[in-house]
N, C-alpha and C positions, 0 to 999 in steps of 0.2 A: 207390481207389488213394491218395487223399490221406491216408487213415487210416494206411496202411502207411508213408508217408513221416514222418508225425508220430511214430509209434512208433519208427522208426528214428532220427529226430532225437533223441528222448528218450533212447534207448539210447546214442547217441553222447555225449550230455551226461553220462550216468552214467559212461562210460569216461574222458571228459576230466576230470571232477572227481576220479575216482580217481587219475589220473596227476598232477593238480595237487597232491593231498595227498601223493603219493610224492615229488614234487619238493620240497615244503616240508619233508617229513620229512628227506630227504637233505641239503638245504641247511642246516638247523639254524641259521637266522639269527634273531636276536631281534627284528628289525624287521618280518620277514615276517608275513603273517596266520596265524593259528592253523590247524593242520591239521584241527581239528574243524570249521571252517567249510566246508571243501571235503568232508569226509565227511558233514556234514549236508546239503549240497547233493545229494550222491550219493543219500543216503537219501530225500530229497524227490522227486528224478526217478524213483527206483526205485518209490516208492509211487504216483506219477503213471502210470507204465507199467501197474502192476497195476490201478489204478482205471479206466484207459482200457479195458483188456482186459476187465475185468468188466462195464463198461457196455456195451461192444459185444457181449458175449455175451448180456447180459440183453435188449437190444434187438433181437437176432437179425441184426445186421449181419454178424457173423462167426459161424460154426458150428463146433464142434469135431468132430474125427473120431469115427465111432462106435467103441464098445468092440471090441476084437479077439476077444473071447470071448463 
C-alpha cells in the first residue's frame, strides 16, 4: 500500500511541475526561474515513476495482468 502512495505522490509532483512551467510561461517575467527548470523536474519525476514500476515488476511485488489473447 505504501508503494501506491509513493507512485501517486510522484505522479502528483509531475503534474505540479507541469503547471509550474505553464505559470512561468504565461507570466513571462525576466526574474522568474526558467521554464526548463520545471520541465526538467517533470522529466526526472516521470523517469522515477517508470524506474520504480520496472523495479517493482522485476522483484515481483506487482504483477501485470495476463494477455487477453
